[in-house]
All heavy atoms as a GROMACS GRO file, in nm:
protein
  615
    1MET      N    1   1.328  -0.138  -0.550
    1MET     CA    2   1.366  -0.129  -0.412
    1MET      C    3   1.294  -0.009  -0.352
    1MET      O    4   1.294   0.098  -0.409
    1MET     CB    5   1.518  -0.114  -0.402
    1MET     CG    6   1.566  -0.087  -0.263
    1MET     SD    7   1.745  -0.072  -0.252
    1MET     CE    8   1.788  -0.243  -0.261
    2LEU      N    9   1.235  -0.029  -0.238
    2LEU     CA   10   1.169   0.080  -0.166
    2LEU      C   11   1.234   0.095  -0.030
    2LEU      O   12   1.264  -0.004   0.037
    2LEU     CB   13   1.021   0.048  -0.145
    2LEU     CG   14   0.933   0.043  -0.268
    2LEU    CD1   15   0.794  -0.004  -0.231
    2LEU    CD2   16   0.927   0.178  -0.336
    3TYR      N   17   1.254   0.217   0.011
    3TYR     CA   18   1.302   0.243   0.145
    3TYR      C   19   1.257   0.382   0.188
    3TYR      O   20   1.231   0.469   0.105
    3TYR     CB   21   1.454   0.226   0.157
    3TYR     CG   22   1.534   0.304   0.056
    3TYR    CD1   23   1.574   0.434   0.081
    3TYR    CD2   24   1.570   0.246  -0.066
    3TYR    CE1   25   1.647   0.505  -0.012
    3TYR    CE2   26   1.644   0.316  -0.158
    3TYR     CZ   27   1.683   0.445  -0.130
    3TYR     OH   28   1.755   0.514  -0.223
    4PRO      N   29   1.247   0.404   0.319
    4PRO     CA   30   1.201   0.534   0.368
    4PRO      C   31   1.298   0.646   0.332
    4PRO      O   32   1.420   0.623   0.325
    4PRO     CB   33   1.196   0.516   0.520
    4PRO     CG   34   1.212   0.372   0.548
    4PRO     CD   35   1.273   0.310   0.426
    5SER      N   36   1.246   0.762   0.310
    5SER     CA   37   1.332   0.875   0.274
    5SER      C   38   1.424   0.913   0.389
    5SER      O   39   1.524   0.981   0.368
    5SER     CB   40   1.247   0.995   0.234
    5SER     OG   41   1.164   1.034   0.342
    6SER      N   42   1.395   0.868   0.509
    6SER     CA   43   1.480   0.900   0.624
    6SER      C   44   1.604   0.811   0.631
    6SER      O   45   1.695   0.838   0.707
    6SER     CB   46   1.400   0.885   0.753
    6SER     OG   47   1.350   0.753   0.765
    7SER      N   48   1.609   0.704   0.550
    7SER     CA   49   1.724   0.613   0.557
    7SER      C   50   1.836   0.662   0.465
    7SER      O   51   1.812   0.714   0.356
    7SER     CB   52   1.683   0.471   0.521
    7SER     OG   53   1.644   0.464   0.387
    8LEU      N   54   1.958   0.643   0.510
    8LEU     CA   55   2.074   0.683   0.431
    8LEU      C   56   2.113   0.568   0.338
    8LEU      O   57   2.099   0.451   0.373
    8LEU     CB   58   2.192   0.715   0.523
    8LEU     CG   59   2.173   0.836   0.615
    8LEU    CD1   60   2.295   0.851   0.705
    8LEU    CD2   61   2.153   0.962   0.533
    9HIS      N   62   2.163   0.602   0.222
    9HIS     CA   63   2.210   0.502   0.127
    9HIS      C   64   2.324   0.562   0.047
    9HIS      O   65   2.349   0.682   0.052
    9HIS     CB   66   2.097   0.455   0.036
    9HIS     CG   67   2.052   0.558  -0.062
    9HIS    ND1   68   1.972   0.664  -0.027
    9HIS    CD2   69   2.078   0.573  -0.193
    9HIS    CE1   70   1.950   0.740  -0.132
    9HIS    NE2   71   2.014   0.687  -0.235
   10CYS      N   72   2.392   0.477  -0.026
   10CYS     CA   73   2.499   0.528  -0.111
   10CYS      C   74   2.490   0.459  -0.246
   10CYS      O   75   2.434   0.350  -0.260
   10CYS     CB   76   2.636   0.505  -0.047
   10CYS     SG   77   2.682   0.333  -0.036
   11VAL      N   78   2.543   0.524  -0.345
   11VAL     CA   79   2.545   0.471  -0.481
   11VAL      C   80   2.691   0.457  -0.520
   11VAL      O   81   2.768   0.553  -0.512
   11VAL     CB   82   2.470   0.566  -0.577
   11VAL    CG1   83   2.476   0.513  -0.718
   11VAL    CG2   84   2.328   0.586  -0.530
   12THR      N   85   2.730   0.338  -0.561
   12THR     CA   86   2.869   0.315  -0.601
   12THR      C   87   2.888   0.355  -0.747
   12THR      O   88   2.793   0.350  -0.827
   12THR     CB   89   2.907   0.167  -0.582
   12THR    OG1   90   2.816   0.086  -0.656
   12THR    CG2   91   2.900   0.128  -0.435
   13PRO      N   92   3.007   0.396  -0.783
   13PRO     CA   93   3.032   0.436  -0.922
   13PRO      C   94   3.015   0.318  -1.018
   13PRO      O   95   3.042   0.204  -0.984
   13PRO     CB   96   3.178   0.481  -0.920
   13PRO     CG   97   3.212   0.504  -0.777
   13PRO     CD   98   3.123   0.414  -0.697
   14VAL      N   99   2.971   0.350  -1.138
   14VAL     CA  100   2.960   0.250  -1.245
   14VAL      C  101   3.099   0.236  -1.306
   14VAL      O  102   3.157   0.334  -1.351
   14VAL     CB  103   2.857   0.294  -1.352
   14VAL    CG1  104   2.856   0.197  -1.468
   14VAL    CG2  105   2.720   0.306  -1.290
   15THR      N  106   3.152   0.113  -1.304
   15THR     CA  107   3.286   0.092  -1.360
   15THR      C  108   3.280   0.034  -1.500
   15THR      O  109   3.374   0.046  -1.576
   15THR     CB  110   3.368  -0.001  -1.269
   15THR    OG1  111   3.298  -0.125  -1.253
   15THR    CG2  112   3.392   0.063  -1.133
   16ARG      N  113   3.167  -0.033  -1.534
   16ARG     CA  114   3.146  -0.086  -1.669
   16ARG      C  115   2.998  -0.077  -1.700
   16ARG      O  116   2.914  -0.088  -1.613
   16ARG     CB  117   3.191  -0.232  -1.676
   16ARG     CG  118   3.339  -0.249  -1.662
   16ARG     CD  119   3.390  -0.390  -1.667
   16ARG     NE  120   3.295  -0.492  -1.709
   16ARG     CZ  121   3.311  -0.620  -1.687
   16ARG    NH1  122   3.417  -0.661  -1.622
   16ARG    NH2  123   3.224  -0.708  -1.730
   17GLY      N  124   2.967  -0.059  -1.826
   17GLY     CA  125   2.827  -0.055  -1.867
   17GLY      C  126   2.763   0.079  -1.836
   17GLY      O  127   2.830   0.180  -1.821
   18VAL      N  128   2.632   0.076  -1.823
   18VAL     CA  129   2.554   0.197  -1.802
   18VAL      C  130   2.459   0.176  -1.685
   18VAL      O  131   2.400   0.069  -1.671
   18VAL     CB  132   2.471   0.229  -1.929
   18VAL    CG1  133   2.383   0.350  -1.908
   18VAL    CG2  134   2.561   0.250  -2.049
   19ARG      N  135   2.444   0.275  -1.601
   19ARG     CA  136   2.346   0.269  -1.494
   19ARG      C  137   2.214   0.326  -1.546
   19ARG      O  138   2.209   0.434  -1.602
   19ARG     CB  139   2.391   0.350  -1.373
   19ARG     CG  140   2.281   0.357  -1.266
   19ARG     CD  141   2.324   0.429  -1.140
   19ARG     NE  142   2.415   0.342  -1.068
   19ARG     CZ  143   2.530   0.382  -1.014
   19ARG    NH1  144   2.568   0.507  -1.025
   19ARG    NH2  145   2.608   0.297  -0.951
   20VAL      N  146   2.108   0.251  -1.528
   20VAL     CA  147   1.975   0.298  -1.562
   20VAL      C  148   1.898   0.310  -1.430
   20VAL      O  149   1.895   0.214  -1.351
   20VAL     CB  150   1.902   0.199  -1.657
   20VAL    CG1  151   1.761   0.246  -1.685
   20VAL    CG2  152   1.981   0.181  -1.785
   21ALA      N  153   1.840   0.423  -1.406
   21ALA     CA  154   1.772   0.445  -1.279
   21ALA      C  155   1.639   0.514  -1.301
   21ALA      O  156   1.622   0.591  -1.396
   21ALA     CB  157   1.859   0.529  -1.186
   22SER      N  158   1.549   0.483  -1.215
   22SER     CA  159   1.420   0.550  -1.213
   22SER      C  160   1.384   0.571  -1.067
   22SER      O  161   1.414   0.488  -0.981
   22SER     CB  162   1.315   0.460  -1.281
   22SER     OG  163   1.188   0.518  -1.271
   23PHE      N  164   1.322   0.681  -1.036
   23PHE     CA  165   1.285   0.704  -0.898
   23PHE      C  166   1.153   0.779  -0.891
   23PHE      O  167   1.110   0.842  -0.988
   23PHE     CB  168   1.394   0.783  -0.823
   23PHE     CG  169   1.425   0.916  -0.885
   23PHE    CD1  170   1.359   1.030  -0.844
   23PHE    CD2  171   1.521   0.928  -0.984
   23PHE    CE1  172   1.388   1.152  -0.900
   23PHE    CE2  173   1.551   1.050  -1.040
   23PHE     CZ  174   1.484   1.162  -0.999
   24MET      N  175   1.088   0.763  -0.779
   24MET     CA  176   0.963   0.832  -0.754
   24MET      C  177   0.941   0.840  -0.605
   24MET      O  178   1.007   0.772  -0.527
   24MET     CB  179   0.846   0.759  -0.820
   24MET     CG  180   0.826   0.617  -0.771
   24MET     SD  181   0.696   0.533  -0.856
   24MET     CE  182   0.567   0.540  -0.736
   25TRP      N  183   0.850   0.924  -0.565
   25TRP     CA  184   0.816   0.939  -0.425
   25TRP      C  185   0.673   0.894  -0.404
   25TRP      O  186   0.586   0.921  -0.487
   25TRP     CB  187   0.830   1.085  -0.382
   25TRP     CG  188   0.971   1.129  -0.372
   25TRP    CD1  189   1.048   1.130  -0.260
   25TRP    CD2  190   1.054   1.179  -0.477
   25TRP    NE1  191   1.172   1.176  -0.289
   25TRP    CE2  192   1.180   1.208  -0.422
   25TRP    CE3  193   1.034   1.201  -0.613
   25TRP    CZ2  194   1.285   1.258  -0.496
   25TRP    CZ3  195   1.139   1.251  -0.687
   25TRP    CH2  196   1.262   1.280  -0.629
   26ILE      N  197   0.653   0.825  -0.295
   26ILE     CA  198   0.517   0.787  -0.256
   26ILE      C  199   0.499   0.826  -0.110
   26ILE      O  200   0.596   0.842  -0.035
   26ILE     CB  201   0.490   0.636  -0.274
   26ILE    CG1  202   0.587   0.552  -0.193
   26ILE    CG2  203   0.493   0.599  -0.421
   26ILE    CD1  204   0.556   0.404  -0.195
   27GLN      N  205   0.376   0.844  -0.070
   27GLN     CA  206   0.346   0.880   0.067
   27GLN      C  207   0.246   0.781   0.124
   27GLN      O  208   0.146   0.749   0.060
   27GLN     CB  209   0.288   1.021   0.073
   27GLN     CG  210   0.258   1.067   0.213
   27GLN     CD  211   0.213   1.213   0.216
   27GLN    OE1  212   0.242   1.289   0.126
   27GLN    NE2  213   0.141   1.248   0.320
   28SER      N  214   0.276   0.732   0.241
   28SER     CA  215   0.186   0.639   0.308
   28SER      C  216   0.067   0.714   0.366
   28SER      O  217   0.077   0.831   0.402
   28SER     CB  218   0.261   0.568   0.421
   28SER     OG  219   0.173   0.488   0.496
   29MET      N  220  -0.044   0.645   0.374
   29MET     CA  221  -0.161   0.704   0.442
   29MET      C  222  -0.135   0.714   0.592
   29MET      O  223  -0.198   0.792   0.661
   29MET     CB  224  -0.286   0.618   0.418
   29MET     CG  225  -0.331   0.616   0.276
   29MET     SD  226  -0.480   0.519   0.240
   29MET     CE  227  -0.510   0.418   0.380
   30ILE      N  228  -0.041   0.634   0.644
   30ILE     CA  229  -0.005   0.635   0.786
   30ILE      C  230   0.129   0.705   0.799
   30ILE      O  231   0.233   0.652   0.760
   30ILE     CB  232   0.004   0.491   0.843
   30ILE    CG1  233  -0.119   0.409   0.809
   30ILE    CG2  234   0.028   0.495   0.994
   30ILE    CD1  235  -0.249   0.464   0.862
   31ARG      N  236   0.129   0.825   0.852
   31ARG     CA  237   0.250   0.906   0.857
   31ARG      C  238   0.353   0.852   0.958
   31ARG      O  239   0.472   0.854   0.932
   31ARG     CB  240   0.213   1.050   0.893
   31ARG     CG  241   0.332   1.144   0.890
   31ARG     CD  242   0.289   1.284   0.908
   31ARG     NE  243   0.220   1.325   0.786
   31ARG     CZ  244   0.210   1.450   0.745
   31ARG    NH1  245   0.262   1.546   0.816
   31ARG    NH2  246   0.147   1.479   0.635
   32ASP      N  247   0.307   0.804   1.072
   32ASP     CA  248   0.396   0.763   1.180
   32ASP      C  249   0.461   0.627   1.151
   32ASP      O  250   0.392   0.528   1.126
   32ASP     CB  251   0.317   0.757   1.311
   32ASP     CG  252   0.404   0.726   1.430
   32ASP    OD1  253   0.477   0.817   1.474
   32ASP    OD2  254   0.400   0.611   1.478
   33ASP      N  255   0.595   0.622   1.156
   33ASP     CA  256   0.669   0.499   1.126
   33ASP      C  257   0.630   0.385   1.220
   33ASP      O  258   0.616   0.271   1.178
   33ASP     CB  259   0.820   0.521   1.139
   33ASP     CG  260   0.876   0.611   1.032
   33ASP    OD1  261   0.810   0.630   0.928
   33ASP    OD2  262   0.987   0.663   1.053
   34LYS      N  263   0.615   0.415   1.348
   34LYS     CA  264   0.584   0.311   1.446
   34LYS      C  265   0.445   0.252   1.422
   34LYS      O  266   0.426   0.131   1.433
   34LYS     CB  267   0.594   0.366   1.588
   34LYS     CG  268   0.736   0.399   1.628
   34LYS     CD  269   0.741   0.462   1.765
   34LYS     CE  270   0.885   0.506   1.795
   34LYS     NZ  271   0.893   0.584   1.917
   35ARG      N  272   0.351   0.337   1.387
   35ARG     CA  273   0.216   0.287   1.357
   35ARG      C  274   0.216   0.200   1.231
   35ARG      O  275   0.150   0.098   1.226
   35ARG     CB  276   0.118   0.404   1.343
   35ARG     CG  277   0.087   0.471   1.474
   35ARG     CD  278  -0.006   0.587   1.458
   35ARG     NE  279  -0.043   0.641   1.588
   35ARG     CZ  280  -0.121   0.745   1.606
   35ARG    NH1  281  -0.171   0.809   1.501
   35ARG    NH2  282  -0.149   0.786   1.726
   36ARG      N  283   0.292   0.243   1.130
   36ARG     CA  284   0.303   0.162   1.009
   36ARG      C  285   0.364   0.026   1.040
   36ARG      O  286   0.319  -0.077   0.991
   36ARG     CB  287   0.388   0.232   0.902
   36ARG     CG  288   0.311   0.330   0.818
   36ARG     CD  289   0.385   0.368   0.691
   36ARG     NE  290   0.526   0.398   0.708
   36ARG     CZ  291   0.574   0.517   0.742
   36ARG    NH1  292   0.491   0.617   0.763
   36ARG    NH2  293   0.703   0.536   0.753
   37ALA      N  294   0.466   0.025   1.125
   37ALA     CA  295   0.531  -0.100   1.163
   37ALA      C  296   0.434  -0.191   1.239
   37ALA      O  297   0.432  -0.313   1.216
   37ALA     CB  298   0.655  -0.072   1.248
   38MET      N  299   0.353  -0.132   1.327
   38MET     CA  300   0.255  -0.213   1.401
   38MET      C  301   0.152  -0.274   1.306
   38MET      O  302   0.116  -0.390   1.319
   38MET     CB  303   0.186  -0.129   1.508
   38MET     CG  304   0.271  -0.103   1.629
   38MET     SD  305   0.179  -0.025   1.763
   38MET     CE  306   0.181   0.146   1.713
   39LEU      N  307   0.103  -0.195   1.211
   39LEU     CA  308   0.006  -0.246   1.114
   39LEU      C  309   0.068  -0.355   1.027
   39LEU      O  310   0.002  -0.455   0.996
   39LEU     CB  311  -0.049  -0.133   1.027
   39LEU     CG  312  -0.149  -0.040   1.095
   39LEU    CD1  313  -0.181   0.078   1.004
   39LEU    CD2  314  -0.274  -0.114   1.134
   40PHE      N  315   0.194  -0.338   0.989
   40PHE     CA  316   0.263  -0.439   0.910
   40PHE      C  317   0.274  -0.570   0.986
   40PHE      O  318   0.247  -0.678   0.933
   40PHE     CB  319   0.402  -0.387   0.869
   40PHE     CG  320   0.478  -0.481   0.782
   40PHE    CD1  321   0.448  -0.492   0.647
   40PHE    CD2  322   0.579  -0.560   0.835
   40PHE    CE1  323   0.519  -0.579   0.565
   40PHE    CE2  324   0.649  -0.648   0.754
   40PHE     CZ  325   0.619  -0.657   0.619
   41GLU      N  326   0.313  -0.561   1.113
   41GLU     CA  327   0.324  -0.681   1.196
   41GLU      C  328   0.188  -0.747   1.218
   41GLU      O  329   0.175  -0.870   1.210
   41GLU     CB  330   0.387  -0.646   1.330
   41GLU     CG  331   0.412  -0.765   1.419
   41GLU     CD  332   0.482  -0.729   1.548
   41GLU    OE1  333   0.538  -0.617   1.559
   41GLU    OE2  334   0.480  -0.813   1.640
   42LEU      N  335   0.086  -0.666   1.243
   42LEU     CA  336  -0.050  -0.719   1.262
   42LEU      C  337  -0.097  -0.789   1.135
   42LEU      O  338  -0.154  -0.899   1.142
   42LEU     CB  339  -0.146  -0.606   1.300
   42LEU     CG  340  -0.291  -0.643   1.325
   42LEU    CD1  341  -0.305  -0.752   1.432
   42LEU    CD2  342  -0.370  -0.518   1.363
   43ASP      N  343  -0.072  -0.730   1.020
   43ASP     CA  344  -0.111  -0.792   0.893
   43ASP      C  345  -0.040  -0.926   0.874
   43ASP      O  346  -0.102  -1.024   0.831
   43ASP     CB  347  -0.081  -0.698   0.777
   43ASP     CG  348  -0.124  -0.757   0.644
   43ASP    OD1  349  -0.243  -0.791   0.629
   43ASP    OD2  350  -0.038  -0.773   0.556
   44GLY      N  351   0.088  -0.931   0.904
   44GLY     CA  352   0.162  -1.056   0.893
   44GLY      C  353   0.107  -1.165   0.984
   44GLY      O  354   0.096  -1.281   0.945
   45THR      N  355   0.068  -1.127   1.104
   45THR     CA  356   0.009  -1.222   1.198
   45THR      C  357  -0.126  -1.271   1.148
   45THR      O  358  -0.156  -1.391   1.155
   45THR     CB  359  -0.008  -1.156   1.337
   45THR    OG1  360   0.121  -1.113   1.382
   45THR    CG2  361  -0.068  -1.252   1.437
   46ILE      N  362  -0.205  -1.182   1.094
   46ILE     CA  363  -0.336  -1.220   1.038
   46ILE      C  364  -0.318  -1.318   0.923
   46ILE      O  365  -0.386  -1.421   0.916
   46ILE     CB  366  -0.414  -1.095   0.992
   46ILE    CG1  367  -0.453  -1.009   1.112
   46ILE    CG2  368  -0.538  -1.135   0.911
   46ILE    CD1  369  -0.502  -0.870   1.075
   47GLN      N  370  -0.224  -1.289   0.832
   47GLN     CA  371  -0.200  -1.378   0.719
   47GLN      C  372  -0.152  -1.516   0.765
   47GLN      O  373  -0.193  -1.619   0.711
   47GLN     CB  374  -0.098  -1.316   0.622
   47GLN     CG  375  -0.145  -1.188   0.558
   47GLN     CD  376  -0.278  -1.201   0.488
   47GLN    OE1  377  -0.305  -1.298   0.419
   47GLN    NE2  378  -0.365  -1.103   0.509
   48SER      N  379  -0.065  -1.518   0.866
   48SER     CA  380  -0.016  -1.643   0.920
   48SER      C  381  -0.129  -1.725   0.982
   48SER      O  382  -0.139  -1.847   0.961
   48SER     CB  383   0.092  -1.615   1.025
   48SER     OG  384   0.141  -1.734   1.081
   49LEU      N  385  -0.217  -1.660   1.059
   49LEU     CA  386  -0.332  -1.728   1.118
   49LEU      C  387  -0.424  -1.785   1.010
   49LEU      O  388  -0.471  -1.898   1.022
   49LEU     CB  389  -0.412  -1.633   1.206
   49LEU     CG  390  -0.359  -1.608   1.347
   49LEU    CD1  391  -0.440  -1.497   1.414
   49LEU    CD2  392  -0.363  -1.735   1.429
   50LYS      N  393  -0.447  -1.707   0.905
   50LYS     CA  394  -0.532  -1.754   0.795
   50LYS      C  395  -0.472  -1.876   0.726
   50LYS      O  396  -0.542  -1.970   0.692
   50LYS     CB  397  -0.556  -1.642   0.693
   50LYS     CG  398  -0.656  -1.540   0.738
   50LYS     CD  399  -0.676  -1.439   0.626
   50LYS     CE  400  -0.781  -1.337   0.661
   50LYS     NZ  401  -0.803  -1.244   0.550
   51ASN      N  402  -0.340  -1.874   0.706
   51ASN     CA  403  -0.273  -1.987   0.642
   51ASN      C  404  -0.279  -2.112   0.727
   51ASN      O  405  -0.291  -2.223   0.675
   51ASN     CB  406  -0.128  -1.953   0.609
   51ASN     CG  407  -0.116  -1.854   0.497
   51ASN    OD1  408  -0.205  -1.839   0.414
   51ASN    ND2  409  -0.005  -1.782   0.493
   52GLN      N  410  -0.271  -2.095   0.858
   52GLN     CA  411  -0.271  -2.210   0.949
   52GLN      C  412  -0.411  -2.262   0.980
   52GLN      O  413  -0.430  -2.383   0.994
   52GLN     CB  414  -0.201  -2.174   1.079
   52GLN     CG  415  -0.053  -2.149   1.065
   52GLN     CD  416   0.010  -2.102   1.195
   52GLN    OE1  417  -0.047  -2.118   1.302
   52GLN    NE2  418   0.128  -2.043   1.185
   53HIS      N  419  -0.508  -2.170   0.995
   53HIS     CA  420  -0.639  -2.209   1.046
   53HIS      C  421  -0.756  -2.168   0.956
   53HIS      O  422  -0.871  -2.186   0.995
   53HIS     CB  423  -0.661  -2.150   1.185
   53HIS     CG  424  -0.552  -2.182   1.282
   53HIS    ND1  425  -0.533  -2.307   1.335
   53HIS    CD2  426  -0.453  -2.105   1.334
   53HIS    CE1  427  -0.429  -2.306   1.417
   53HIS    NE2  428  -0.378  -2.184   1.417
   54GLY      N  429  -0.728  -2.107   0.843
   54GLY     CA  430  -0.837  -2.060   0.757
   54GLY      C  431  -0.903  -1.936   0.815
   54GLY      O  432  -0.846  -1.865   0.896
   55GLU      N  433  -1.025  -1.911   0.772
   55GLU     CA  434  -1.100  -1.793   0.816
   55GLU      C  435  -1.160  -1.816   0.955
   55GLU      O  436  -1.280  -1.836   0.970
   55GLU     CB  437  -1.212  -1.761   0.716
   55GLU     CG  438  -1.162  -1.714   0.581
   55GLU     CD  439  -1.109  -1.572   0.584
   55GLU    OE1  440  -1.145  -1.494   0.674
   55GLU    OE2  441  -1.030  -1.539   0.494
   56SER      N  442  -1.076  -1.812   1.057
   56SER     CA  443  -1.123  -1.834   1.194
   56SER      C  444  -1.184  -1.706   1.249
   56SER      O  445  -1.162  -1.596   1.198
   56SER     CB  446  -1.007  -1.879   1.282
   56SER     OG  447  -0.912  -1.775   1.296
   57ALA      N  448  -1.259  -1.721   1.356
   57ALA     CA  449  -1.319  -1.605   1.423
   57ALA      C  450  -1.210  -1.512   1.476
   57ALA      O  451  -1.224  -1.389   1.471
   57ALA     CB  452  -1.409  -1.651   1.537
   58GLU      N  453  -1.098  -1.569   1.522
   58GLU     CA  454  -0.988  -1.488   1.575
   58GLU      C  455  -0.921  -1.407   1.463
   58GLU      O  456  -0.891  -1.289   1.482
   58GLU     CB  457  -0.883  -1.578   1.643
   58GLU     CG  458  -0.932  -1.645   1.769
   58GLU     CD  459  -1.014  -1.772   1.745
   58GLU    OE1  460  -1.027  -1.815   1.629
   58GLU    OE2  461  -1.064  -1.827   1.844
   59ALA      N  462  -0.901  -1.469   1.348
   59ALA     CA  463  -0.840  -1.397   1.235
   59ALA      C  464  -0.931  -1.285   1.188
   59ALA      O  465  -0.884  -1.174   1.158
   59ALA     CB  466  -0.809  -1.493   1.120
   60LEU      N  467  -1.061  -1.311   1.182
   60LEU     CA  468  -1.155  -1.207   1.141
   60LEU      C  469  -1.161  -1.093   1.242
   60LEU      O  470  -1.172  -0.976   1.204
   60LEU     CB  471  -1.294  -1.267   1.120
   60LEU     CG  472  -1.307  -1.356   0.997
   60LEU    CD1  473  -1.446  -1.422   0.994
   60LEU    CD2  474  -1.283  -1.280   0.870
   61SER      N  475  -1.150  -1.125   1.371
   61SER     CA  476  -1.148  -1.022   1.474
   61SER      C  477  -1.024  -0.933   1.460
   61SER      O  478  -1.033  -0.810   1.470
   61SER     CB  479  -1.151  -1.087   1.612
   61SER     OG  480  -1.145  -0.990   1.713
   62LEU      N  481  -0.909  -0.996   1.435
   62LEU     CA  482  -0.787  -0.918   1.415
   62LEU      C  483  -0.793  -0.836   1.287
   62LEU      O  484  -0.742  -0.724   1.282
   62LEU     CB  485  -0.665  -1.010   1.413
   62LEU     CG  486  -0.625  -1.070   1.547
   62LEU    CD1  487  -0.511  -1.169   1.529
   62LEU    CD2  488  -0.586  -0.962   1.646
   63LEU      N  489  -0.855  -0.890   1.183
   63LEU     CA  490  -0.870  -0.816   1.059
   63LEU      C  491  -0.957  -0.691   1.080
   63LEU      O  492  -0.928  -0.584   1.028
   63LEU     CB  493  -0.932  -0.905   0.951
   63LEU     CG  494  -0.943  -0.846   0.811
   63LEU    CD1  495  -0.806  -0.806   0.757
   63LEU    CD2  496  -1.010  -0.946   0.718
   64ASN      N  497  -1.062  -0.706   1.161
   64ASN     CA  498  -1.147  -0.593   1.195
   64ASN      C  499  -1.067  -0.487   1.271
   64ASN      O  500  -1.077  -0.367   1.243
   64ASN     CB  501  -1.266  -0.641   1.278
   64ASN     CG  502  -1.365  -0.531   1.305
   64ASN    OD1  503  -1.402  -0.456   1.216
   64ASN    ND2  504  -1.409  -0.522   1.429
   65LEU      N  505  -0.985  -0.532   1.366
   65LEU     CA  506  -0.899  -0.440   1.441
   65LEU      C  507  -0.802  -0.368   1.346
   65LEU      O  508  -0.784  -0.246   1.356
   65LEU     CB  509  -0.822  -0.516   1.548
   65LEU     CG  510  -0.715  -0.438   1.624
   65LEU    CD1  511  -0.778  -0.325   1.703
   65LEU    CD2  512  -0.637  -0.531   1.714
   66TYR      N  513  -0.742  -0.442   1.253
   66TYR     CA  514  -0.650  -0.385   1.155
   66TYR      C  515  -0.718  -0.271   1.077
   66TYR      O  516  -0.663  -0.162   1.064
   66TYR     CB  517  -0.600  -0.495   1.061
   66TYR     CG  518  -0.517  -0.443   0.946
   66TYR    CD1  519  -0.380  -0.430   0.958
   66TYR    CD2  520  -0.576  -0.408   0.824
   66TYR    CE1  521  -0.303  -0.383   0.854
   66TYR    CE2  522  -0.500  -0.361   0.720
   66TYR     CZ  523  -0.364  -0.348   0.734
   66TYR     OH  524  -0.289  -0.300   0.630
   67HIS      N  525  -0.836  -0.298   1.026
   67HIS     CA  526  -0.906  -0.196   0.946
   67HIS      C  527  -0.950  -0.077   1.031
   67HIS      O  528  -0.947   0.037   0.984
   67HIS     CB  529  -1.025  -0.259   0.872
   67HIS     CG  530  -0.981  -0.340   0.756
   67HIS    ND1  531  -0.990  -0.476   0.752
   67HIS    CD2  532  -0.923  -0.304   0.638
   67HIS    CE1  533  -0.943  -0.521   0.638
   67HIS    NE2  534  -0.900  -0.418   0.567
   68ASN      N  535  -0.989  -0.100   1.154
   68ASN     CA  536  -1.025   0.011   1.242
   68ASN      C  537  -0.904   0.099   1.271
   68ASN      O  538  -0.914   0.222   1.271
   68ASN     CB  539  -1.087  -0.040   1.372
   68ASN     CG  540  -1.229  -0.087   1.353
   68ASN    OD1  541  -1.298  -0.046   1.261
   68ASN    ND2  542  -1.273  -0.176   1.440
   69LEU      N  543  -0.788   0.037   1.297
   69LEU     CA  544  -0.667   0.115   1.320
   69LEU      C  545  -0.626   0.190   1.193
   69LEU      O  546  -0.585   0.306   1.200
   69LEU     CB  547  -0.552   0.024   1.365
   69LEU     CG  548  -0.564  -0.030   1.507
   69LEU    CD1  549  -0.454  -0.134   1.534
   69LEU    CD2  550  -0.557   0.081   1.610
   70LEU      N  551  -0.639   0.126   1.079
   70LEU     CA  552  -0.606   0.191   0.953
   70LEU      C  553  -0.693   0.316   0.932
   70LEU      O  554  -0.641   0.423   0.897
   70LEU     CB  555  -0.625   0.093   0.838
   70LEU     CG  556  -0.579   0.136   0.700
   70LEU    CD1  557  -0.430   0.163   0.698
   70LEU    CD2  558  -0.615   0.030   0.598
   71ARG      N  559  -0.821   0.304   0.959
   71ARG     CA  560  -0.910   0.421   0.946
   71ARG      C  561  -0.877   0.528   1.049
   71ARG      O  562  -0.876   0.648   1.018
   71ARG     CB  563  -1.056   0.379   0.962
   71ARG     CG  564  -1.116   0.317   0.838
   71ARG     CD  565  -1.266   0.302   0.851
   71ARG     NE  566  -1.304   0.200   0.949
   71ARG     CZ  567  -1.313   0.069   0.925
   71ARG    NH1  568  -1.286   0.023   0.804
   71ARG    NH2  569  -1.348  -0.014   1.019
   72GLU      N  570  -0.846   0.488   1.172
   72GLU     CA  571  -0.816   0.582   1.279
   72GLU      C  572  -0.688   0.659   1.253
   72GLU      O  573  -0.680   0.780   1.280
   72GLU     CB  574  -0.806   0.506   1.411
   72GLU     CG  575  -0.775   0.591   1.531
   72GLU     CD  576  -0.890   0.677   1.577
   72GLU    OE1  577  -1.006   0.641   1.549
   72GLU    OE2  578  -0.865   0.781   1.642
   73TRP      N  579  -0.587   0.592   1.201
   73TRP     CA  580  -0.455   0.652   1.185
   73TRP      C  581  -0.432   0.713   1.048
   73TRP      O  582  -0.331   0.780   1.026
   73TRP     CB  583  -0.348   0.548   1.213
   73TRP     CG  584  -0.341   0.504   1.357
   73TRP    CD1  585  -0.394   0.568   1.465
   73TRP    CD2  586  -0.278   0.387   1.407
   73TRP    NE1  587  -0.368   0.497   1.579
   73TRP    CE2  588  -0.296   0.386   1.547
   73TRP    CE3  589  -0.207   0.284   1.349
   73TRP    CZ2  590  -0.245   0.285   1.628
   73TRP    CZ3  591  -0.156   0.183   1.429
   73TRP    CH2  592  -0.175   0.183   1.567
   74SER      N  593  -0.520   0.693   0.953
   74SER     CA  594  -0.500   0.743   0.816
   74SER      C  595  -0.512   0.895   0.810
   74SER      O  596  -0.593   0.955   0.881
   74SER     CB  597  -0.604   0.684   0.722
   74SER     OG  598  -0.579   0.548   0.701
   75GLU      N  599  -0.430   0.951   0.724
   75GLU     CA  600  -0.435   1.095   0.700
   75GLU      C  601  -0.465   1.115   0.552
   75GLU      O  602  -0.376   1.125   0.470
   75GLU     CB  603  -0.302   1.159   0.736
   75GLU     CG  604  -0.272   1.150   0.884
   75GLU     CD  605  -0.142   1.220   0.921
   75GLU    OE1  606  -0.093   1.303   0.843
   75GLU    OE2  607  -0.092   1.191   1.030
   76ILE      N  608  -0.593   1.113   0.520
   76ILE     CA  609  -0.630   1.131   0.379
   76ILE      C  610  -0.715   1.255   0.362
   76ILE      O  611  -0.764   1.313   0.454
   76ILE     CB  612  -0.706   1.009   0.324
   76ILE    CG1  613  -0.824   0.972   0.413
   76ILE    CG2  614  -0.610   0.893   0.312
   76ILE    CD1  615  -0.909   0.861   0.361
   0.00000   0.00000   0.00000
């Protein structure tokens, strides 16, 4: 399960058995939540277009836009 560190969550007590847990932190190349959400939505739209119409000129144009935004907004 992945979720942003800004989201609240709770852990319920173990009443039987044993809880096994592992955790780690990752950092996105895109720091801004809204920009990440826009890229996620754009990617979903591109994938949907590809599934419906194959490698169309419109899908390739949107893919180019996606990669340009990714490069513009990345903090590496």
